[in-house]
N, C-alpha and C positions, 0 to 999 in steps of 0.2 A: 022606280024605287032605287035608291043608292044606299044599301045597308052598310053598316060598319061592323066588322067582326072583331071582337076583342077576345083574345085567348090567353090561356095560362100555359103552364108547362111544368108544374110541380114535380111529378114523378120523374120526368126527364132530367130535371135539375138535380134532384136528389141522387139519381143513379150516376150522373156525371161526377158529382162531388165525391161519391164513394169510390168510383173508378179511379179518381185522381188521388185517392188515399186520404181524403178529408172526412170530417165528421159532420153529419147532418144534425142540426139542433133546431128544435121548435120550442116555443114557450106559448102555451095556451093557443096553439094553432098557427102562430106566426113563426116563419122561418127566421132564425137569427142570421143576419146577413152582414158579414164583415166585407172588407174590400175584395178579398180573394173570392168569396162567394158571389159577390156582385158581378165579377167578371164572368163567372160560370153562368149566372142567371142571364146576363146580356147575350152571351154566346148562344145559349140554348134557345132563348126566346127568338133570337134572330133566325136561327136555323128553322125552327118550327114555323115562323112567319113566312119565310121563303117557300117552305114546302106547301103551306096552305095556298099561297098566291099561285104557285106553279100548278097545283091541282085545279084551282078555279079556272085558270087560263086554259088548261088542257080540256076542260069540260065546256069550253066555248064562252066563258064569262070574261069579264074584265076586272082586274084587281091590281092594286099596288101595295107595296109594303111600307108601313110607317112604324116608327118607334115612338113611344110616349116621351122619350128623351129628346127626340128631334125638335129643334126650334121651339122648345118649351111648349110642346103640344099638350102635355099634361103637367100641371103644377101640383106639388104635394107639400105637406108639412110633415115633419118628423113625428113618428108615432111615439107617444110617451113610454117611459119604462113600464114594464109589466112585472109586478111583484118584485120591484127593485132591480130588474134585469134590463139593461140597455140592449134592445134587439137590433141595433145597428142601422143599416140603410133601409129601413122599412118606414113607409109613410102612408098618409091618408090623402087621397085626392082632394084638392081644394078648388081646382079649376081645370076645365078642358077648353083649350083654345082651338 
């Protein structure tokens, strides 16, 4: 078996944004993600990803870290506005390569 683990990091992302003095905004459950927020998202998810990989390896498993952004691994289309609000860099997955 060669499982693929897909993880999130919402609470970590929100805390980091707040620690940096930013405001966390959601519209109907979707994080409003501007360019600055996207940088935090990428940093936090990369950190979480590395921690998961290290833990799997420490337990005797084999793991590698991938980002959906790498080599168009995951393709998305921009999410439409919600109640007239552009939620920024938020999308819906259209293809996994």
